[in-house]
FIKOLZA-1660 file (N, C-alpha, C; in steps of 0.1 Angstrom, whole numbers, plus 5000, padded with zeros to 4 digits):
% residues 68
   i   px   py   pz ch aa at
   1 7863 4217 2461  A  M  N
   1 7859 4232 2463  A  M CA
   1 7867 4236 2457  A  M  C
   2 7858 4251 2442  A  E  N
   2 7867 4258 2440  A  E CA
   2 7868 4268 2439  A  E  C
   3 7871 4279 2433  A  I  N
   3 7872 4296 2427  A  I CA
   3 7868 4294 2416  A  I  C
   4 7853 4300 2414  A  Y  N
   4 7849 4307 2403  A  Y CA
   4 7842 4320 2405  A  Y  C
   5 7848 4330 2390  A  Y  N
   5 7843 4340 2383  A  Y CA
   5 7835 4339 2374  A  Y  C
   6 7826 4350 2368  A  V  N
   6 7818 4348 2354  A  V CA
   6 7822 4364 2349  A  V  C
   7 7817 4357 2342  A  T  N
   7 7827 4367 2332  A  T CA
   7 7821 4381 2328  A  T  C
   8 7825 4396 2331  A  T  N
   8 7816 4406 2325  A  T CA
   8 7809 4407 2310  A  T  C
   9 7817 4410 2307  A  Q  N
   9 7815 4411 2291  A  Q CA
   9 7804 4399 2283  A  Q  C
  10 7794 4398 2274  A  P  N
  10 7786 4385 2273  A  P CA
  10 7791 4385 2257  A  P  C
  11 7790 4369 2253  A  D  N
  11 7800 4359 2243  A  D CA
  11 7785 4368 2232  A  D  C
  12 7784 4361 2223  A  T  N
  12 7784 4374 2210  A  T CA
  12 7763 4369 2209  A  T  C
  13 7760 4353 2216  A  Q  N
  13 7746 4354 2221  A  Q CA
  13 7742 4359 2232  A  Q  C
  14 7753 4370 2244  A  G  N
  14 7745 4374 2247  A  G CA
  14 7746 4367 2264  A  G  C
  15 7751 4356 2264  A  A  N
  15 7755 4349 2275  A  A CA
  15 7766 4355 2285  A  A  C
  16 7770 4350 2296  A  H  N
  16 7775 4350 2305  A  H CA
  16 7787 4341 2308  A  H  C
  17 7795 4331 2311  A  E  N
  17 7800 4320 2312  A  E CA
  17 7807 4326 2326  A  E  C
  18 7806 4305 2334  A  V  N
  18 7813 4309 2345  A  V CA
  18 7824 4296 2339  A  V  C
  19 7837 4305 2353  A  H  N
  19 7850 4292 2345  A  H CA
  19 7853 4294 2365  A  H  C
  20 7865 4281 2367  A  T  N
  20 7871 4277 2370  A  T CA
  20 7884 4290 2377  A  T  C
  21 7888 4298 2385  A  S  N
  21 7900 4302 2388  A  S CA
  21 7911 4296 2385  A  S  C
  22 7914 4284 2374  A  T  N
  22 7924 4277 2369  A  T CA
  22 7920 4280 2354  A  T  C
  23 7911 4279 2350  A  C  N
  23 7905 4278 2342  A  C CA
  23 7918 4283 2329  A  C  C
  24 7912 4280 2315  A  S  N
  24 7932 4286 2306  A  S CA
  24 7920 4297 2299  A  S  C
  25 7910 4296 2297  A  L  N
  25 7898 4303 2292  A  L CA
  25 7896 4314 2303  A  L  C
  26 7890 4317 2319  A  L  N
  26 7894 4325 2324  A  L CA
  26 7899 4342 2319  A  L  C
  27 7894 4353 2312  A  P  N
  27 7897 4364 2314  A  P CA
  27 7901 4370 2327  A  P  C
  28 7916 4376 2320  A  V  N
  28 7922 4388 2329  A  V CA
  28 7914 4395 2335  A  V  C
  29 7907 4401 2324  A  E  N
  29 7902 4417 2330  A  E CA
  29 7885 4409 2320  A  E  C
  30 7876 4417 2331  A  G  N
  30 7862 4414 2328  A  G CA
  30 7856 4407 2328  A  G  C
  31 7862 4406 2345  A  R  N
  31 7858 4392 2358  A  R CA
  31 7852 4395 2369  A  R  C
  32 7838 4383 2375  A  R  N
  32 7837 4391 2388  A  R CA
  32 7837 4380 2394  A  R  C
  33 7845 4385 2409  A  Y  N
  33 7848 4363 2412  A  Y CA
  33 7825 4366 2419  A  Y  C
  34 7830 4350 2422  A  L  N
  34 7814 4346 2425  A  L CA
  34 7811 4337 2443  A  L  C
  35 7829 4334 2442  A  G  N
  35 7831 4328 2453  A  G CA
  35 7838 4316 2453  A  G  C
  36 7836 4302 2468  A  T  N
  36 7841 4291 2463  A  T CA
  36 7826 4279 2461  A  T  C
  37 7829 4277 2457  A  F  N
  37 7816 4262 2456  A  F CA
  37 7820 4248 2460  A  F  C
  38 7810 4240 2460  A  P  N
  38 7818 4224 2458  A  P CA
  38 7815 4221 2441  A  P  C
  39 7806 4226 2435  A  E  N
  39 7802 4219 2415  A  E CA
  39 7797 4234 2416  A  E  C
  40 7800 4236 2399  A  A  N
  40 7801 4242 2390  A  A CA
  40 7783 4249 2387  A  A  C
  41 7777 4245 2392  A  T  N
  41 7762 4243 2388  A  T CA
  41 7755 4251 2397  A  T  C
  42 7756 4253 2410  A  K  N
  42 7753 4264 2422  A  K CA
  42 7764 4276 2420  A  K  C
  43 7777 4277 2410  A  A  N
  43 7785 4290 2409  A  A CA
  43 7779 4298 2398  A  A  C
  44 7770 4284 2386  A  V  N
  44 7758 4293 2373  A  V CA
  44 7751 4297 2385  A  V  C
  45 7744 4289 2394  A  F  N
  45 7732 4299 2396  A  F CA
  45 7737 4312 2408  A  F  C
  46 7748 4313 2412  A  A  N
  46 7756 4327 2419  A  A CA
  46 7754 4333 2407  A  A  C
  47 7759 4332 2400  A  G  N
  47 7759 4342 2385  A  G CA
  47 7748 4350 2380  A  G  C
  48 7734 4339 2383  A  R  N
  48 7730 4343 2378  A  R CA
  48 7719 4359 2388  A  R  C
  49 7724 4358 2401  A  H  N
  49 7727 4371 2411  A  H CA
  49 7728 4392 2398  A  H  C
  50 7739 4384 2397  A  Y  N
  50 7750 4394 2382  A  Y CA
  50 7739 4395 2371  A  Y  C
  51 7737 4386 2366  A  F  N
  51 7735 4384 2351  A  F CA
  51 7724 4377 2347  A  F  C
  52 7712 4376 2335  A  N  N
  52 7701 4368 2332  A  N CA
  52 7705 4360 2332  A  N  C
  53 7715 4359 2318  A  I  N
  53 7720 4343 2311  A  I CA
  53 7729 4344 2316  A  I  C
  54 7732 4327 2315  A  V  N
  54 7749 4327 2322  A  V CA
  54 7748 4312 2326  A  V  C
  55 7759 4303 2322  A  H  N
  55 7764 4290 2320  A  H CA
  55 7779 4288 2322  A  H  C
  56 7777 4276 2321  A  G  N
  56 7792 4273 2328  A  G CA
  56 7801 4273 2317  A  G  C
  57 7815 4273 2317  A  C  N
  57 7827 4272 2304  A  C CA
  57 7821 4258 2300  A  C  C
  58 7825 4254 2285  A  A  N
  58 7825 4247 2285  A  A CA
  58 7842 4233 2285  A  A  C
  59 7849 4240 2287  A  T  N
  59 7863 4238 2295  A  T CA
  59 7866 4229 2312  A  T  C
  60 7858 4241 2318  A  C  N
  60 7863 4240 2329  A  C CA
  60 7853 4236 2338  A  C  C
  61 7836 4237 2332  A  C  N
  61 7823 4241 2339  A  C CA
  61 7816 4228 2325  A  C  C
  62 7823 4212 2323  A  A  N
  62 7817 4205 2310  A  A CA
  62 7808 4200 2311  A  A  C
  63 7805 4202 2331  A  L  N
  63 7792 4190 2329  A  L CA
  63 7782 4200 2336  A  L  C
  64 7784 4212 2335  A  T  N
  64 7770 4220 2341  A  T CA
  64 7767 4219 2329  A  T  C
  65 7751 4225 2327  A  P  N
  65 7741 4224 2315  A  P CA
  65 7741 4241 2306  A  P  C
  66 7746 4240 2294  A  H  N
  66 7741 4252 2289  A  H CA
  66 7727 4258 2295  A  H  C
  67 7725 4262 2303  A  A  N
  67 7708 4268 2306  A  A CA
  67 7709 4284 2308  A  A  C
  68 7703 4288 2300  A  N  N
  68 7694 4306 2295  A  N CA
  68 7688 4305 2309  A  N  C
% end
């Protein structure tokens, strides 16, 4: 189980990105705690409770499809 966060600032395409707590790309500020999940896909779905366009980080959530 991993701890996941979603960025509160969208990227240039308007998407918010889900990261694990240990990801080197996780921002120190501008993130929202999502919780602990057994897989990144579930964390991405949780992020969609807050933002319309959410995908997994290519570095720490590489197996998660970048779906909108």
